[in-house]
C-alpha positions as CSV (number, residue, x, y, z in Angstrom):
1,M,44.0,12.3,-7.0
2,T,44.9,9.4,-4.8
3,R,42.9,6.2,-4.5
4,L,42.0,7.0,-1.0
5,A,40.7,10.4,-2.0
6,I,38.6,8.9,-4.7
7,V,37.1,6.3,-2.3
8,F,36.5,9.0,0.3
9,L,34.6,11.2,-2.2
10,S,32.6,8.2,-3.3
11,F,31.6,7.5,0.2
12,L,30.7,11.2,0.8
13,F,28.5,11.4,-2.3
14,S,26.8,8.1,-1.2
15,L,25.9,9.8,2.2
16,L,24.6,12.9,0.4
17,A,22.5,10.7,-2.0
18,V,20.9,8.9,1.0
19,G,20.3,12.1,2.9
20,N,18.7,13.8,-0.1
21,A,16.9,10.8,-1.6
22,T,13.4,11.5,-2.8
23,A,10.7,9.1,-1.7
24,A,9.1,6.6,-4.1
25,P,5.5,5.6,-3.3
26,M,5.0,1.8,-2.9
27,N,1.9,-0.3,-2.5
28,V,2.6,-1.7,1.0
29,A,-0.7,-3.7,0.9
30,L,0.9,-6.3,-1.4
31,G,2.3,-9.1,0.8
32,G,-0.1,-8.1,3.6
33,T,-2.8,-10.3,5.2
34,A,-6.4,-9.7,4.4
35,T,-9.5,-10.8,6.2
36,Q,-13.2,-10.0,5.9
37,S,-16.3,-10.4,7.9
38,S,-17.5,-13.5,6.1
39,N,-16.8,-15.5,2.9
40,Y,-19.5,-15.8,0.2
41,D,-17.8,-18.9,-1.2
42,A,-15.1,-21.3,-0.1
43,V,-13.0,-20.6,-3.2
44,M,-14.1,-17.5,-4.9
45,G,-14.4,-14.1,-3.3
46,L,-11.8,-14.5,-0.6
47,A,-10.3,-11.6,1.2
48,N,-6.8,-11.8,-0.3
49,L,-8.1,-11.2,-3.8
50,A,-8.2,-7.5,-3.0
51,I,-4.4,-7.4,-2.5
52,D,-3.3,-9.7,-5.4
53,G,-2.2,-6.8,-7.6
54,N,-5.1,-7.2,-10.1
55,R,-7.4,-4.2,-10.4
56,N,-9.8,-6.0,-12.7
57,G,-13.3,-5.7,-11.2
58,H,-15.2,-8.4,-13.2
59,W,-16.3,-11.2,-11.0
60,L,-15.5,-14.0,-13.4
61,T,-11.8,-13.1,-13.4
62,E,-11.7,-14.4,-9.9
63,S,-10.0,-11.4,-8.5
64,V,-12.9,-9.9,-6.6
65,T,-13.8,-10.3,-2.9
66,H,-17.3,-11.2,-1.7
67,T,-18.8,-11.3,1.8
68,L,-22.2,-12.5,2.8
69,H,-25.1,-10.2,3.3
70,D,-23.7,-8.8,6.6
71,S,-24.6,-5.9,8.8
72,G,-21.5,-3.7,8.6
73,A,-19.7,-6.1,6.3
74,W,-16.0,-5.3,6.5
75,W,-12.6,-6.1,4.8
76,Q,-9.2,-5.4,6.3
77,V,-5.6,-5.6,5.4
78,D,-2.9,-6.0,8.0
79,L,0.3,-4.5,6.5
80,G,2.7,-6.4,8.7
81,A,4.4,-3.1,9.8
82,S,3.6,0.5,10.5
83,Y,3.8,2.9,7.6
84,D,3.2,6.6,7.0
85,I,0.2,6.2,4.6
86,S,-0.2,9.0,2.1
87,E,-2.8,7.5,-0.3
88,I,-5.2,4.7,-0.6
89,L,-6.8,3.5,-3.8
90,V,-10.0,1.4,-3.7
91,F,-11.3,-0.5,-6.8
92,N,-14.9,-1.5,-7.0
93,R,-16.6,-4.4,-8.7
94,T,-17.5,-3.6,-12.3
95,D,-19.7,-6.4,-13.8
96,C,-22.6,-5.5,-11.6
97,C,-23.5,-4.4,-8.0
98,S,-21.1,-1.5,-7.8
99,D,-23.7,0.4,-5.8
100,R,-23.3,-2.1,-2.9
101,L,-20.2,-0.2,-1.8
102,D,-22.3,2.9,-1.0
103,P,-22.0,4.1,1.7
104,F,-18.8,2.9,3.4
105,S,-16.1,3.9,5.9
106,L,-12.3,3.9,5.2
107,S,-10.3,3.6,8.4
108,I,-6.5,3.5,9.2
109,L,-5.6,1.5,12.3
110,Q,-2.5,1.2,14.4
111,G,-2.2,-1.6,17.0
112,G,-5.9,-2.3,16.6
113,M,-6.9,1.2,17.4
114,V,-8.6,3.5,14.7
115,Q,-6.3,6.4,14.0
116,Q,-8.5,8.1,11.3
117,T,-11.8,7.3,9.5
118,H,-13.2,8.9,6.3
119,H,-16.9,8.3,5.6
120,V,-17.9,7.9,1.9
121,T,-21.5,8.4,0.9
122,S,-21.0,7.6,-2.7
123,F,-18.3,5.8,-4.7
124,V,-17.0,8.1,-7.4
125,A,-14.6,6.6,-9.8
126,G,-11.7,8.7,-10.7
127,I,-9.9,5.8,-12.4
128,S,-11.9,4.0,-15.0
129,G,-11.6,1.8,-18.0
130,T,-12.5,-1.7,-19.1
131,N,-13.4,-3.6,-15.9
132,L,-11.7,-0.9,-14.0
133,S,-13.3,1.5,-11.4
134,G,-11.1,3.1,-8.8
135,M,-11.5,5.9,-6.3
136,T,-8.4,7.7,-4.9
137,F,-8.2,8.9,-1.3
138,D,-5.5,11.5,-0.7
139,I,-4.8,10.8,3.0
140,A,-2.6,13.9,3.4
141,A,-5.3,16.1,2.0
142,L,-8.1,14.4,4.0
143,F,-6.3,14.5,7.4
144,G,-3.7,17.3,7.0
145,G,-0.8,15.0,6.6
146,S,0.1,11.3,6.2
147,V,-1.3,8.9,8.8
148,T,0.7,6.2,10.5
149,G,-0.9,2.9,10.6
150,D,-0.4,-0.9,10.3
151,A,-3.8,-1.8,8.9
152,V,-6.6,-0.5,6.7
153,R,-10.3,-1.4,7.0
154,I,-13.2,-0.8,4.7
155,A,-16.6,-1.3,6.2
156,L,-20.1,-0.8,4.9
157,D,-22.4,1.5,6.9
158,G,-25.5,-0.7,6.3
159,I,-26.4,-4.2,5.5
160,N,-25.2,-5.6,2.3
161,Y,-22.7,-7.7,0.4
162,L,-19.1,-6.2,0.2
163,S,-17.0,-6.7,-2.9
164,L,-13.6,-5.2,-3.7
165,A,-11.5,-5.6,-6.8
166,E,-8.3,-4.2,-5.3
167,V,-7.1,-2.0,-2.3
168,E,-3.7,-0.2,-2.7
169,V,-2.1,1.4,0.3
170,M,0.6,3.8,-0.7
171,S,3.5,4.8,1.5
172,A,6.8,6.6,0.7
173,V,9.9,4.4,0.9
174,P,13.6,5.3,0.3
175,V,14.8,5.0,-3.2
176,P,16.8,1.7,-3.5
177,A,19.5,3.3,-5.7
178,A,20.5,5.6,-2.8
179,V,20.8,2.7,-0.4
180,W,23.0,0.9,-3.0
181,L,25.3,3.8,-3.3
182,F,25.6,4.1,0.4
183,G,26.5,0.4,0.7
184,S,29.0,0.7,-2.2
185,G,30.8,3.5,-0.5
186,I,31.2,1.5,2.7
187,L,32.5,-1.6,0.8
188,G,35.0,0.6,-1.2
189,L,36.5,1.9,2.0
190,I,36.7,-1.6,3.5
191,G,38.3,-3.0,0.3
192,F,40.8,-0.2,0.2
193,S,41.7,-0.6,3.9
194,R,42.3,-4.4,3.3
195,R,44.6,-3.7,0.3
196,K,46.6,-1.2,2.2
197,R,47.2,-3.6,5.0
198,S,48.3,-6.5,2.7
199,A,50.7,-4.2,0.7
């Protein structure tokens, strides 16, 4: 088999890999921008603590948000781009006051407009452990498919403090290995073409 044929087959398989690549879920909230209705403290309890990658719900770990006693207290993460959101995980405070999250609304926004909202009457932890209490929302199951959005908001339906340990917004993204294969195929063709011209 000639070198050209080998490179061509490599390129072809790269295309097939990209076209058939499975999707890997990724937490697109990481690196986003979080805001909330108010800040309980100037240092502790800030909005960005719910997207710091730490699910620990104990207040003293300094990874839990905290608003004032607001009417309709809310927290929001702007993702920085639009994503097809398939799943959202919400982690509650664990050292005390976990009932403050009841009831609340979980909304997906696009361009400032609400696309879908799910009302939760009671927080039911499906993920638990030491200082860990998380509830999973299967967006595809709730709304009949993934929902495109660039922001996610959690808002209390009454008057209370709002505290969140972590919010994870999951979206499917291409497998990096497939993209690398695609690029390597192109580079292989370019390199072969240059060698042929210089021969």
